Each structure stands twice: as C-alpha cells, then as structure tokens.
C-alpha positions in Angstrom: 106.6 25.3 114.4 109.4 22.7 114.0 109.5 19.7 111.7 108.2 17.3 114.5 105.2 19.5 115.1 104.4 19.7 111.4 104.6 15.9 111.1 102.3 15.4 114.1 99.9 17.9 112.7 99.8 16.2 109.3 99.2 12.8 110.9 96.8 14.0 113.6 95.5 17.5 113.4 93.9 17.3 116.9 97.2 16.2 118.5 99.0 18.9 116.6 96.6 21.6 117.8 97.1 20.5 121.4 100.9 20.7 121.1 100.6 24.2 119.5 98.3 25.4 122.4 100.6 24.0 125.0 103.7 25.7 123.4 101.9 29.0 123.3 100.9 28.6 127.0 104.5 27.8 127.9 105.7 30.9 126.1 103.2 33.1 127.9 104.2 31.7 131.3 107.9 32.2 130.5 107.3 35.8 129.5 105.0 36.5 132.5 107.2 35.1 135.3 110.9 35.6 135.1 111.3 33.2 138.1 110.0 30.4 135.9 112.6 30.9 133.2 115.2 28.1 132.9 118.7 29.1 131.8 122.1 30.2 133.1 120.7 32.3 135.9 118.7 29.5 137.4 121.2 26.6 136.9 121.5 24.8 140.2 118.2 26.1 141.6 116.7 22.8 142.7 113.1 23.0 143.7 110.4 20.5 144.7 106.6 20.5 144.7 106.2 18.3 147.7 103.9 18.9 150.7 105.0 20.5 154.0 105.1 17.1 155.7 107.2 15.5 152.9 109.8 18.3 153.4 109.7 18.4 157.2 109.8 14.6 157.8 113.3 13.7 156.8 114.8 17.0 157.9 113.2 17.7 161.3 115.5 15.6 163.5 118.7 17.2 162.0 117.2 20.7 162.0 116.3 20.3 165.7 119.7 19.0 166.7 121.6 21.8 164.8 119.2 24.4 166.2 119.9 23.3 169.8 123.6 23.2 169.2 123.4 26.8 167.9 121.5 27.9 170.9 124.0 26.3 173.2 127.1 27.8 171.5 126.0 30.9 169.7 125.3 33.9 172.0 123.1 35.6 169.4 120.9 32.4 169.0 120.6 32.1 172.7 119.5 35.8 172.8 116.8 35.2 170.2 115.2 32.5 172.4 115.2 34.8 175.4 113.7 37.6 173.4 110.8 35.6 172.1 110.0 34.1 175.5 110.3 37.4 177.3 108.0 39.3 174.8 105.4 36.6 174.1 105.1 35.4 177.7 106.8 38.0 179.9 105.5 37.5 183.5 102.7 35.3 182.2 99.5 35.3 180.0 96.9 35.2 182.7 93.2 34.3 182.4 90.3 36.3 183.8 87.0 34.5 184.3 84.0 36.1 182.6 81.1 34.0 183.9 79.0 37.1 184.4 78.8 36.9 188.2 81.4 39.1 189.9 81.6 36.9 193.0 81.9 33.7 191.0 84.5 35.3 188.8 86.6 36.3 191.8 86.2 32.7 193.2 87.4 31.2 189.9 90.3 33.5 189.5 91.4 32.9 193.1 91.2 29.1 192.6 93.2 29.3 189.4 95.9 31.4 191.1 96.3 28.7 193.8 96.3 25.9 191.2 98.8 27.8 189.1 101.5 27.6 191.8 101.3 23.8 191.7 100.3 23.1 188.1 103.7 21.8 186.9 103.9 17.9 186.9 107.6 18.2 187.7 106.9 20.5 190.7 109.2 23.4 189.7 107.3 26.0 187.7 104.0 27.8 187.9 101.7 28.4 185.0 103.7 31.4 183.7 106.9 29.4 184.0 105.3 26.6 181.9 104.3 29.1 179.3 107.9 30.4 179.1 109.2 26.9 178.8 106.7 26.1 176.1 107.7 29.2 174.1 111.4 28.6 174.5 111.0 25.0 173.3 109.0 26.0 170.3 111.5 28.5 169.1 114.5 26.2 169.7 113.0 22.8 168.7 110.1 23.8 166.5 107.3 22.2 168.6 106.4 21.0 172.1 104.0 18.5 173.5 102.1 19.1 176.7 100.1 16.4 178.4 97.1 16.7 180.7 97.8 14.8 183.9 94.9 14.0 186.2 95.8 13.5 189.9 94.3 11.8 192.8 92.4 13.7 195.6 95.0 12.6 198.1 97.6 14.6 196.3 96.0 17.6 198.0 96.1 19.9 195.0 93.7 22.9 194.7 92.4 21.1 191.5 93.6 17.5 190.9 95.2 18.2 187.6 98.7 19.1 186.4 100.5 19.7 183.1 103.6 17.9 181.8 105.7 19.5 179.1 107.6 17.3 176.7 110.0 18.0 173.9 109.0 17.1 170.3 111.5 14.2 170.4 108.9 12.2 172.3 106.8 12.0 169.2 107.6 8.8 167.3 108.0 10.0 163.7 108.6 6.4 162.5 105.0 5.6 163.1 103.4 5.8 159.6 100.3 4.7 157.9 102.1 1.6 156.6 103.0 0.6 160.1 99.9 1.5 162.1 97.2 0.6 159.6 95.6 3.9 160.2 96.2 7.3 158.6 99.3 8.4 160.6 101.7 11.2 159.6 105.0 11.3 161.5 103.5 9.9 164.7 100.1 11.8 164.6 97.0 9.8 163.9 94.0 11.2 162.0 90.4 10.1 161.4 88.7 10.2 157.9 87.8 13.8 158.5 91.4 14.8 159.1 90.8 15.3 162.8 93.6 14.4 165.2 92.8 11.3 167.2 96.1 10.2 168.8 99.8 10.8 169.3 102.5 8.0 169.3 104.7 9.0 172.2 107.9 7.3 173.5 107.9 6.2 177.1 111.0 8.4 177.7 113.2 10.9 175.8 115.0 9.0 173.0 118.2 10.9 173.9 118.2 9.6 177.5 120.4 6.7 178.4 117.3 4.9 179.7 115.8 5.1 176.2 118.5 2.7 174.9 116.6 -0.2 176.5 113.7 -1.8 174.7 111.1 -0.3 177.1 112.5 3.2 176.5 112.4 3.0 172.7 108.8 1.7 172.6 106.0 4.1 171.8 102.3 4.0 172.6 99.4 5.9 171.2 97.9 8.6 173.5 94.4 10.0 172.8 94.6 13.4 171.2 92.4 14.9 173.9 95.2 14.3 176.4 97.9 16.0 174.4 98.5 19.7 173.4 100.7 20.0 170.3 102.1 23.5 170.2 103.9 24.8 167.1 103.9 27.5 164.5 101.8 26.4 161.5 103.3 27.9 158.3 101.6 25.8 155.6 98.2 24.1 155.3 98.3 20.5 156.2 101.6 20.9 158.2 101.6 18.3 161.0 104.9 19.0 162.7 106.7 22.2 163.7 110.1 23.4 162.4 112.7 25.2 164.5 112.6 28.9 164.1 116.3 28.9 163.3 115.9 26.8 160.2 116.3 29.7 157.7 119.5 31.0 159.3 121.4 27.8 160.4 124.0 28.1 157.6 124.3 31.9 158.1 125.0 31.4 161.8 127.4 28.6 161.1 129.3 30.7 158.5 129.5 33.6 161.0 131.0 31.3 163.6 133.5 29.9 161.2 134.4 33.4 160.0 135.0 34.6 163.5 137.1 31.6 164.3 139.3 32.1 161.3 139.8 35.8 162.2 140.8 34.8 165.7 143.3 32.2 164.5 144.8 34.6 162.1 145.2 37.3 164.8 146.8 34.8 167.1 149.3 33.6 164.5 150.3 37.2 163.7 150.7 38.0 167.4 153.1 35.1 167.8 155.8 37.0 165.7 156.8 40.3 167.3 159.5 41.4 164.9 161.8 40.3 162.0 165.5 40.8 162.4 167.7 41.2 159.3 171.2 40.1 160.3 174.7 40.8 158.9 176.7 38.3 156.9 178.6 37.0 159.9 175.8 34.5 160.7 173.9 36.7 163.3 176.3 36.2 166.2 175.5 39.6 167.5 172.1 39.3 169.3 169.6 42.2 169.3 168.0 41.4 172.7 168.7 39.3 175.7 169.5 35.8 174.8 169.2 32.5 176.7 169.3 28.9 175.9 166.8 26.1 176.5 167.7 22.6 177.8 168.2 21.3 174.2 170.6 24.2 173.3 168.2 26.4 171.3 168.7 30.1 171.6 165.8 32.2 172.8 166.0 36.0 172.4 163.7 38.5 174.0 163.3 42.2 174.5 163.1 44.1 177.8 161.5 47.5 178.6 163.8 50.4 178.1 166.4 48.4 176.1 168.5 50.3 173.7 170.2 47.8 171.4 173.0 48.8 169.0 172.9 47.3 165.5 175.9 46.4 163.4 176.2 47.5 159.8 173.8 45.5 157.7 171.4 44.7 160.5 167.8 46.0 160.8 164.7 45.3 162.9 161.2 45.4 161.6 158.3 45.2 164.0 155.2 43.5 162.8 151.7 45.0 163.3 148.8 42.6 163.0 146.6 43.5 160.0 142.9 44.0 160.4 140.5 42.3 157.9 138.6 45.0 156.0 135.7 42.6 155.5 135.3 41.7 159.1 132.8 44.4 160.2 130.7 44.4 157.0 130.4 40.6 156.9 129.5 40.4 160.6 127.0 43.2 160.3 125.1 41.7 157.4 125.3 38.2 158.8 123.7 39.4 162.0 121.1 41.3 160.2 120.2 38.2 158.2 120.0 36.2 161.5 117.7 38.8 163.0 115.4 38.9 160.0 115.3 35.1 159.7 114.3 34.7 163.3 111.8 37.5 163.4 113.5 39.8 165.9 115.1 43.2 165.4 118.9 43.7 165.0 119.2 45.8 168.1 117.3 43.3 170.2 119.5 40.4 169.1 122.9 42.2 169.4 122.3 45.0 171.9 123.9 47.4 169.4 122.2 50.7 169.8 124.9 52.9 168.5 122.9 54.2 165.5 119.5 53.8 167.0 117.1 56.7 167.8 113.5 56.9 169.0 112.0 56.7 165.5 114.0 53.7 164.3 113.4 51.8 167.6 109.7 52.5 167.5 109.4 51.5 163.8 111.2 48.2 164.5 109.3 47.5 167.7 105.8 48.1 166.2 106.4 45.5 163.6 107.9 43.1 166.1 105.0 43.5 168.4 102.6 42.4 165.6 104.7 39.2 165.3 104.5 38.8 169.1 100.7 39.2 169.0 100.5 36.6 166.3 102.5 34.1 168.4 100.3 34.9 171.4 96.8 34.8 169.8 97.4 32.3 167.0 99.7 29.8 168.7 100.3 29.9 172.4 96.8 30.9 173.6 94.7 28.6 171.4 97.1 25.6 171.4 98.2 25.7 175.1 96.5 28.2 177.4 92.9 27.6 176.2 93.1 23.8 176.5 94.6 24.1 180.0 91.8 26.4 181.0 89.1 24.0 179.7 90.7 21.0 181.5 91.1 23.1 184.7 87.4 24.1 184.7 86.3 20.5 183.9 88.4 19.0 186.6 87.3 21.7 189.1 83.6 21.0 188.4 84.1 17.2 188.7 86.1 17.6 192.0 83.4 19.9 193.4 85.6 23.0 193.6 83.3 24.9 191.2 79.6 24.6 190.4 78.6 23.3 187.0 78.2 25.9 184.3 79.9 27.8 181.5 83.1 29.7 182.4 84.1 32.0 179.5 87.7 33.4 179.9 89.5 36.5 178.8 93.3 36.3 178.4 95.6 39.2 179.4 99.0 39.1 177.8 101.8 41.1 179.4 102.0 44.8 178.5 104.6 46.1 176.1 107.1 48.4 177.8 107.0 51.9 176.1 110.0 53.1 174.2 109.4 56.7 175.4 106.9 56.5 178.3 105.8 60.1 178.1 105.1 60.1 174.3 103.5 56.6 174.4 101.3 57.4 177.4 100.2 60.7 175.8 99.2 58.7 172.6 97.3 56.2 174.8 95.4 59.0 176.5 94.4 60.6 173.2 93.3 57.2 172.0 90.9 56.8 174.9 89.7 60.4 174.7 88.9 60.0 171.0 87.2 56.6 171.4 89.8 54.5 169.6 90.1 52.5 172.8 87.6 52.1 175.7 88.9 52.5 179.2 88.6 48.7 179.7 90.7 48.1 176.5 93.3 50.5 177.7 93.7 48.8 181.1 93.7 45.4 179.5 96.5 46.5 177.1 98.7 47.0 180.2 98.0 43.5 181.4 95.5 44.3 184.2 91.9 43.2 184.9 89.6 46.3 184.2 87.1 45.2 186.9 89.8 44.7 189.5 91.5 48.0 188.5 88.2 49.9 188.9 87.6 48.4 192.3 91.1 49.3 193.4 90.8 52.9 192.2 87.5 53.3 194.1 89.0 51.8 197.2 92.1 54.0 197.1 90.0 57.2 196.4 87.7 56.4 199.3 90.6 55.9 201.6 92.2 59.2 200.5 88.9 61.1 201.0 88.5 59.6 204.5 92.0 60.7 205.4 91.6 64.1 203.8 94.6 63.6 201.5 94.7 65.2 198.1 97.4 64.1 195.7 98.5 65.7 192.5 97.6 62.5 190.7 93.9 62.7 191.7 92.1 64.1 188.6 88.9 64.6 190.8 90.7 67.2 192.8 93.6 68.5 190.7 93.8 69.6 187.1 96.5 68.5 184.7 98.2 71.8 185.2 98.2 71.3 189.0 95.4 73.7 190.0 92.2 72.9 191.9 89.3 71.4 189.9 86.4 73.8 189.5 83.1 72.5 190.9 84.8 70.2 193.5 83.1 71.0 196.9 86.2 69.9 198.8 88.1 72.7 197.2 85.6 75.5 198.1 
C-alpha cells in the first residue's frame, strides 16, 4: 500500500477499502491472463472495445475496394473466390418439394425447374447461376442484396416473379438514425424489437457514371420483406458483411510487392552479362564485336563460337544472377497464411500437390467441407434460397399455378467429389449397412432426390428384366464377387 492509499484510508476507510479490493483484483487479472499484461511486449498493441458495427462502418468501403482489386490482380485471390463458389454451390443447391403428395411434389418440382431457367431479372442466369453469383459476391465484397421482383402476367413467365442480385454498394451507409429519425444502422432500419423493417437502397450503383447525377445518388427505403441480405454473420448484432479477404489483405499485398521486387532485381542483374577488366592502354582492344550508334557510342557484343584473345592485364568475368534464399520460404508462408485466412486449403489455392498424399488431402478436405456446410446451411440457404422458395410458392398460389396449401421443402446441396472413389464409396456402403446413414440420406448426400432415385431404379430393373438382360451391377442377380445370387429363380 503506497502513501496515497494510506492517506485515503485514513481520511475515508470505506474508500480506502474499495481501492485495496480493486488493486487486488487487478493483480489477480494480470497474473491470470498474460494477454492483459501491459509492458514492453504489448507496446503498440492498440485495441478497442467497440461493437461490430462501429468497427465495420468506417472500414467497409475501403475493405471492399481493396478486396476487389486483389481479386482482379492476384491469381490466388481469384482462385479463392472460384473455390468457394464451386464447393458451396457447384451445379446448384436445388429444392425438392415435400408436401406429402407424390403427384403434387412432382408438379411443384417441375414448375420450379421451368421457373428456374427464367428467374434472373437480368435474363442471363438460372437459379443455380444466381446462387453462384451471390456466393462470389459475398466472398469478394462481404455481402450481397437480392430483391424480389414481381412481374406482370403478360411477361409470360412460368411464375410471375424474378430475382435481382445487387452488390452491397447499393446500400446507403450514410443513412443513420440521426438522419432518418428511426433506428437505422448503415442503411438498415430496425423496429423497437430489433427486427429489420427496411433497406435504404440507391437507385443505381454508386460507382456507375449515371450515379453522378442527383437521381443516381439518391436512396429510398425498401421494405425488408422485399430484400434478401446475404452475408456471413461473425458477431452478434453485426448488420453488414465484411469481405472474406479482410484478414489477409496486407499479407497478399506484401507478397505481390515481394514478387515485384524479386522480378525487378532479376531483370537488373540480367542486363549486365559480363565485366571486362582492361589493360592500362584505355581499353582500345575490344573483346567482342564492336559497332557504333548514331551518336558515336561504342556497343560491344559477343557472338556464338567466338574465341577472343586477351592482352596482358585483361580479364573477363561473367555474371550469374543470384537467387534470393528467402524467396521460396517467404512465398510459401505467405500463401499458407492467405489460405488459412480465407478458409481454403493450401493445395486448393495454389494447385501445389508436390508433397500431398491421400491422408493429407483427406484431412484438409474434411475440415474444409465442414466450413462449406456452414456456408450452405447457415448462410446461403436460410438467407437466399429459402426466401426465394417462399416467394416462389406464394406467387405461384396467387397466380393460380399451384393450389393453396403448405409446401415444405428439402434442399439438396451438390455432392462432394471423393478423394479416393473406391475407399470413400466403401466407407459409405459400410455407413449404410451399419445404420449410420439411411439409404435416403446416402442418396441425398450425393445430391439426388431419394424418391426419384428409387423410381428410376425400379424402372431400369423392370426394363432389364423384360429384356432378359443381367448386368454385373445388378445385386438382385449377381453377388459382389461376380457369381449368381442364390435363391434367384431366374438363375435356376
């Protein structure tokens, strides 16, 4: 206890006791968490206790611009976007109606397939293409906005409804509670129960030349029921999405600068082929073939097979470009950091399989697939696919394409390609035999509709029986070893 504590304790015992308790608590915290210690090791470690929105707000526009620049100019960043879109969406996350009536389910699925081909408000992509576009935009820009667009009957769509995909730039982040009079955070309005009620959207992209006009820069509130806001939510209360390259922007920039410096150095070294040490006579005896430029400068070069004779005191030293010993280690660790920061594996991002084997590839892919499933079931499906399905069903009922009722849905993400097909398929078969998966779950894992798959198998088996054809792949007729199944009357 120092002199000040003693003085305060003498004047006010209660205040002195509070100071003593607080000092003991600080000491315990310091001893328990080394990360809370202040000193030489933590000098320059600036932290903040602000909310997610306070941190994202002033940084989002610059993070988004730098992330896009990285994707445009860095091949590894461009590869990361492709990897996430290919693994999360693939050929499409497709819905399967589960209304309980097989005939009605087939009718709904067929209607959705026809609508999917014309669902894009820009008229270029189908539903799977919109999913891929949404996923690419989320990875690169952090978020995407998709608007429900009702159409007129004369547009002759299977269902008078389309989807318009917008970049996050359309959201007017300048709209704040102080401006709108309502609780608004970075362009998103909330009611007293923290439910989203509206989005302030620009009439056009702020980066378009048209947006320089007064009409283009104006924003209007759109009801939240008409907008799908897709982003990866990392903190509670987070309103806007952050580009997935945010943790590795500086790493990627440093790698580009390092490679550029190495290339410049190699070019400079390659410009000087050799150094000639001449005699004291001023170097009048040329080593190679000489010529003069228009301004009288001498240019000397070497020709293949030339055998020059040197005078006493002359020598020639050829220069070999030196390789930087830190080039490969620095590049390797920078690329590994980029892969970790963006959630992909090193071999996926770089295509470097020199030291890969089945075990290492499988270990990396298993963890990556868990991240892919998170992106599918915790972001893309609930934030984009499910709202599209609900609006599709509502519009189909209102337009008379479907009868009124409930239409539950089951989503089928694309199957993951096996690393070793034989080993992985053997494991799947054992999983079904032991009850870990049901047959329906096994088929769904490969992206197929179990009901449709069963109907197709029955149809194909009946056709083969009618034709009297027995294939080695028919387990009804042939054993796994290739022999005839016992008890099959057709084999008697």
